[in-house]
N, CA and C of each residue as an Amber inpcrd file, in Angstrom:
protein
   330
  45.3690000 -64.2330000  29.9890000  44.4690000 -63.7490000  29.3750000
  44.3300000 -62.2540000  29.4340000  43.9330000 -62.0580000  27.4700000
  43.5160000 -60.6190000  27.2480000  42.1900000 -60.0000000  27.6990000
  43.0950000 -58.8730000  28.4080000  41.7790000 -58.3570000  29.0230000
  41.8950000 -56.9120000  28.4940000  42.3950000 -56.5540000  27.4770000
  42.7740000 -55.3210000  26.4780000  41.3620000 -54.4140000  26.4590000
  40.7650000 -55.2650000  26.0600000  39.1370000 -55.0960000  25.2790000
  38.1940000 -54.6690000  26.4590000  38.2260000 -55.3030000  27.4200000
  36.9550000 -55.2000000  28.5310000  37.1060000 -54.0510000  29.0640000
  35.8360000 -53.5480000  29.5840000  35.5260000 -52.4380000  30.2790000
  35.4490000 -52.7030000  31.6470000  35.7620000 -51.3760000  32.1000000
  35.2760000 -51.7520000  33.7490000  34.3540000 -52.3540000  34.3950000
  33.2290000 -51.7630000  33.7100000  32.4270000 -52.6500000  34.4860000
  31.9900000 -54.2690000  33.8520000  32.7950000 -54.7430000  32.9320000
  32.6880000 -55.8140000  32.8180000  33.7440000 -56.8900000  33.1290000
  34.7160000 -55.9580000  33.6970000  35.7170000 -56.6220000  34.5750000
  35.1080000 -56.7260000  36.1660000  34.3520000 -55.9100000  36.7070000
  34.1650000 -55.9480000  37.8730000  32.8740000 -56.8200000  37.8620000
  32.3610000 -57.2000000  36.8220000  31.0490000 -58.4730000  36.9450000
  31.8230000 -59.9840000  36.7230000  33.0040000 -59.7610000  36.7700000
  33.4350000 -61.5200000  36.5320000  33.4970000 -61.4050000  37.8800000
  33.5430000 -63.2900000  38.1860000  33.1520000 -63.6010000  39.5630000
  34.1180000 -63.5010000  40.4730000  34.0770000 -63.0510000  41.2670000
  35.3130000 -62.6960000  42.1020000  35.2670000 -63.4670000  43.4410000
  34.1470000 -64.2000000  43.8460000  34.3460000 -64.9330000  44.9090000
  34.8730000 -66.7120000  44.5990000  34.6460000 -67.1340000  43.0810000
  35.5970000 -68.0830000  42.8310000  36.8690000 -67.7960000  42.7350000
  36.7980000 -66.8110000  42.1020000  38.7640000 -66.1970000  41.7400000
  39.5470000 -66.1140000  43.2590000  38.7120000 -65.5980000  43.7540000
  39.2510000 -65.5140000  45.6540000  39.5900000 -66.5960000  46.1360000
  38.4250000 -67.4850000  46.0060000  38.6780000 -68.7820000  47.0560000
  39.6930000 -69.6500000  46.2230000  40.0240000 -69.5280000  44.7930000
  40.7540000 -70.4720000  44.4400000  41.9520000 -70.2960000  44.6720000
  42.2880000 -68.7750000  44.5060000  43.9330000 -67.8100000  44.2810000
  44.5580000 -67.2380000  45.4340000  43.8450000 -67.3560000  46.7370000
  44.3000000 -66.7890000  48.1410000  45.6260000 -67.1720000  48.3350000
  45.6620000 -68.6070000  47.9450000  47.0660000 -68.6090000  48.6150000
  48.4210000 -67.9890000  47.4820000  47.5100000 -67.6340000  46.5380000
  48.6000000 -67.0280000  45.7660000  49.4610000 -65.5850000  46.3560000
  48.4990000 -64.9260000  47.5250000  49.0020000 -63.9100000  48.0650000
  49.5330000 -63.6310000  49.0750000  49.8100000 -62.7200000  49.5460000
  50.5760000 -62.6680000  50.8950000  49.4090000 -63.2790000  52.0290000
  49.9000000 -63.6450000  52.9370000  48.8520000 -64.2090000  54.2730000
  48.2090000 -62.7480000  54.6540000  49.1040000 -61.9160000  54.7350000
  48.1430000 -60.6800000  55.2190000  46.9230000 -59.8680000  54.6350000
  46.9350000 -60.4910000  53.0110000  45.4970000 -59.9010000  52.3300000
  44.7160000 -61.1010000  52.2750000  44.8030000 -61.7410000  52.9870000
  43.3850000 -63.0460000  53.2020000  42.5180000 -62.6540000  53.5750000
  42.5580000 -61.8700000  54.9250000  40.8690000 -61.2850000  55.4020000
  40.1280000 -60.7200000  54.5120000  41.2340000 -59.7830000  54.0680000
  40.4630000 -58.7930000  53.0540000  39.9560000 -59.7450000  51.9370000
  40.8610000 -60.3710000  51.3090000  40.2230000 -61.0180000  49.8490000
  38.8430000 -61.9700000  50.3110000  39.0500000 -62.4730000  51.4960000
  37.8860000 -63.3260000  51.8540000  36.5520000 -62.6500000  52.2220000
  36.7170000 -61.6180000  52.7530000  35.4190000 -60.3030000  52.8580000
  35.0150000 -59.7400000  51.7390000  36.0720000 -59.5370000  51.0640000
  35.7630000 -58.9390000  49.5860000  34.7190000 -59.9390000  48.8830000
  35.1880000 -61.6320000  48.9740000  34.3440000 -62.5050000  48.0780000
  32.9210000 -62.7250000  48.9020000  33.2700000 -62.7840000  50.1230000
  31.7810000 -63.0970000  50.7550000  31.3010000 -62.3760000  50.8220000
  31.3110000 -60.8720000  50.5500000  30.2200000 -60.2050000  50.7110000
  30.0860000 -59.4280000  48.9900000  30.9130000 -60.1650000  48.3480000
  30.4950000 -59.5410000  46.9680000  30.9860000 -58.2500000  46.2730000
  32.0790000 -57.1690000  46.9340000  32.5520000 -56.3250000  46.7450000
  32.4250000 -55.6070000  45.2780000  33.0730000 -56.3180000  44.7230000
  33.1370000 -56.0110000  43.0320000  31.9420000 -55.9310000  42.2510000
  31.3000000 -56.8040000  42.9980000  29.8100000 -56.7810000  41.8620000
  29.3150000 -55.7070000  42.1540000  28.9920000 -54.7280000  43.6580000
  28.5180000 -53.5280000  43.1900000  29.3220000 -52.4860000  43.1110000
  30.7030000 -52.6500000  42.4220000  30.8450000 -51.7450000  41.9400000
  30.9330000 -51.7700000  40.6990000  30.6540000 -52.1770000  40.2210000
  29.6770000 -52.7590000  38.4000000  28.4640000 -51.7080000  38.0320000
  27.9440000 -51.2650000  39.0920000  27.0990000 -50.2620000  39.0490000
  27.4000000 -48.7310000  39.0810000  26.8270000 -47.6860000  38.8170000
  26.7800000 -46.4200000  39.3470000  26.5720000 -46.0930000  41.0180000
  25.5600000 -46.6510000  41.0100000  25.0320000 -46.5140000  42.5910000
  25.9220000 -47.4380000  43.5970000  26.5940000 -48.6620000  43.3290000
  27.4160000 -49.3020000  44.2950000  28.9270000 -48.0420000  43.9780000
  29.2900000 -47.8930000  43.2020000  30.3800000 -47.1880000  43.2410000
  29.9970000 -45.4000000  44.0910000  29.1950000 -44.7000000  44.1120000
  28.9640000 -43.6230000  44.6550000  28.3300000 -44.0920000  45.9390000
  28.1270000 -45.2100000  46.4940000  28.0620000 -45.6420000  47.6970000
  29.0520000 -46.0800000  48.3500000  30.1390000 -46.1790000  48.0780000
  31.4510000 -46.5150000  48.3090000  32.2450000 -45.2050000  48.7050000
  32.2330000 -44.2200000  47.5500000  32.7190000 -43.1680000  47.5820000
  32.1750000 -42.1830000  48.2590000  30.3880000 -42.2870000  48.6310000
  29.9260000 -41.5840000  49.9120000  30.7640000 -42.0840000  51.4930000
  30.8020000 -43.2810000  51.4140000  30.9850000 -44.0610000  52.7190000
  32.1100000 -43.5430000  53.3070000  33.1560000 -43.6880000  51.8610000
  34.6110000 -43.1530000  52.3070000  34.8800000 -41.6610000  52.5540000
  34.3960000 -41.0230000  52.0320000  34.2430000 -39.4000000  52.3090000
  33.9570000 -39.2390000  53.9090000  32.8230000 -40.2880000  54.0600000
  32.3600000 -40.1730000  55.5220000  33.3110000 -40.8380000  56.6320000
  34.2930000 -41.5710000  56.2700000  35.3860000 -41.8510000  57.3360000
  36.2810000 -40.6560000  56.9000000  36.6250000 -39.8480000  55.9540000
  37.7710000 -38.9230000  55.8790000  37.6420000 -38.2150000  57.1060000
  38.9590000 -37.8700000  57.5650000  39.0830000 -36.7480000  58.6580000
  38.9910000 -35.2640000  57.9090000  39.5730000 -35.2900000  56.5900000
  39.3610000 -33.7380000  55.9880000  38.0060000 -33.8900000  55.0260000
  37.6230000 -32.5600000  54.5720000  37.0290000 -32.1760000  53.5100000
  37.3510000 -33.7850000  52.2420000  36.5530000 -34.3520000  52.0250000
  37.1600000 -35.0410000  50.7680000  36.2750000 -34.9620000  49.8840000
  36.8460000 -35.2690000  48.4110000  35.7700000 -34.5520000  47.1490000
  35.6680000 -35.8010000  46.9000000  35.7250000 -37.1040000  47.4890000
  35.1190000 -38.3080000  46.6000000  33.7880000 -38.2860000  47.1170000
  33.1830000 -37.9890000  47.5270000  31.8420000 -38.0350000  47.5920000
  31.0300000 -37.2080000  46.2240000  30.4360000 -37.8190000  45.4510000
  29.7580000 -37.6810000  44.3000000  30.8450000 -37.6890000  43.6940000
  31.7600000 -38.3530000  43.5890000  33.0340000 -38.6340000  42.5420000
  32.4560000 -39.1910000  41.1090000  31.0780000 -40.0680000  41.6080000
  30.2420000 -40.9680000  40.5220000  30.4310000 -39.7900000  39.1370000
  29.6530000 -38.4990000  39.5500000  29.2340000 -37.6790000  38.7240000
  30.8600000 -36.9110000  37.9490000  31.7090000 -36.8940000  38.1780000
  33.1200000 -36.8490000  37.7270000  33.4070000 -38.1620000  36.4480000
  32.8350000 -39.1380000  37.3350000  33.1450000 -40.1110000  36.0240000
  32.8360000 -40.3400000  34.8330000  31.1580000 -39.7150000  35.4620000
  30.0800000 -39.7860000  34.4600000  30.2900000 -38.9970000  33.0800000
  31.3790000 -37.7070000  33.6880000  31.3970000 -36.8080000  32.7980000
  32.5410000 -36.7870000  31.9290000  33.2970000 -37.9620000  32.2210000
  34.6050000 -38.6340000  31.4830000  34.8260000 -40.0620000  31.3140000
  33.4020000 -40.5870000  31.1100000  33.7350000 -42.1970000  31.2050000
  34.9630000 -42.5550000  30.0670000  35.1370000 -42.1420000  28.9990000
  36.0160000 -42.6060000  27.8560000  36.9450000 -42.2830000  28.4750000
  37.4420000 -41.4330000  29.2680000  39.0780000 -40.8900000  29.9570000
  39.0560000 -42.1700000  30.7000000  38.2600000 -42.0170000  31.5340000
  38.0550000 -42.9200000  33.1080000  38.8910000 -44.2320000  32.2210000
  38.0330000 -44.8070000  31.3990000  38.2550000 -46.0790000  31.1240000
  39.4300000 -46.0840000  30.3020000  40.1750000 -45.5650000  29.6030000
  41.5920000 -45.6180000  28.9420000  42.3920000 -45.5430000  30.4280000
  42.1620000 -44.8510000  30.9040000  43.1220000 -44.9200000  32.7720000
  43.0080000 -46.0560000  33.2620000  42.0010000 -46.8590000  33.1150000
  41.3740000 -48.1910000  33.8900000  41.9930000 -49.3990000  33.3180000
  42.2490000 -49.0190000  31.6000000  42.9420000 -49.7930000  30.6940000
  44.5750000 -49.9800000  31.2090000  44.9510000 -48.3420000  30.8350000
  46.4620000 -48.3000000  31.6850000  46.4920000 -48.8890000  32.8980000
  45.8170000 -48.7150000  34.2050000  45.8830000 -49.0520000  35.3350000
  45.8900000 -50.8150000  35.1700000  45.1640000 -51.6350000  34.3300000
  45.0020000 -53.0210000  34.5530000  46.0270000 -53.4520000  33.9880000
  46.7550000 -53.0130000  32.7940000  47.8760000 -53.3180000  32.1220000
  49.0540000 -53.3480000  33.0520000  49.0200000 -52.3120000  33.8890000
  50.5430000 -52.3380000  34.5770000  49.9320000 -52.9970000  36.1650000
  49.1300000 -53.1010000  36.2180000  48.7030000 -54.0840000  37.4080000
  49.5630000 -55.7220000  37.2840000  48.2810000 -56.0320000  35.7250000
  49.0600000 -57.4270000  35.4230000  50.4780000 -57.5900000  35.2980000
  51.3460000 -56.5550000  34.9280000  52.7910000 -56.6930000  34.7710000
  53.2980000 -56.8920000  36.0930000  53.0500000 -55.9510000  37.1740000
  53.4680000 -56.2370000  38.5370000  53.1980000 -57.5070000  39.2780000
  52.0680000 -57.3820000  38.7450000  51.4950000 -59.2410000  39.5430000
  52.4350000 -60.0790000  38.9960000  52.6360000 -60.0460000  37.7270000
  53.2920000 -61.4270000  37.2670000  55.0430000 -61.2740000  37.4700000
  55.3480000 -59.8820000  37.8780000  56.8990000 -59.7830000  38.3700000
  57.0350000 -60.2640000  39.5860000  55.9270000 -59.7800000  40.5900000
  56.1780000 -60.3330000  42.0360000  55.9890000 -61.8940000  42.1050000
  55.0670000 -62.4000000  41.2490000  54.5320000 -63.8690000  41.2710000
  56.1800000 -64.7160000  40.9580000  56.9950000 -64.1390000  39.8830000
  58.1760000 -64.6150000  39.5540000  59.1200000 -64.1470000  40.7690000
  58.7560000 -63.2520000  41.1480000  60.4340000 -62.8890000  42.4150000
  59.5290000 -64.1890000  43.3150000  58.6380000 -64.2210000  43.6150000
  58.6620000 -65.5060000  44.9290000  58.8290000 -66.3120000  44.5810000
  58.2860000 -66.9900000  43.4540000  58.9140000 -68.1470000  43.0850000
  60.3530000 -68.4090000  43.1910000  60.9870000 -67.5080000  42.8470000
  62.4620000 -67.7120000  42.7650000  63.0560000 -67.7440000  44.0610000
  62.2860000 -67.5020000  45.0940000  62.5990000 -67.3400000  46.5950000
  63.4500000 -66.1990000  47.1180000  63.4010000 -65.2780000  46.6750000
  63.7910000 -63.7330000  46.7520000  63.0340000 -63.3770000  47.9980000
């Protein structure tokens, strides 16, 4: 599937619940609890809104032991949406390639 044209927010709006439920067995067993929780609580959909991102970054910064610049990170994103969108496209391309290689490697029985 070619996702090169898709924005960060459109990608995150894709239904995660069905993908996790249908694809869980493709991933290592250690990831199953997290994938199940992500699907059940629909975490990815909350990331499709700035408020959801801000909430997650704030909660992450509260758990950090050291001062953490993540809180208010959504403001940095808003200052350079195009730059972060380009970074996202690069990350998505690299991630898809890695997953394809990982899948091929595991099918080969290594």
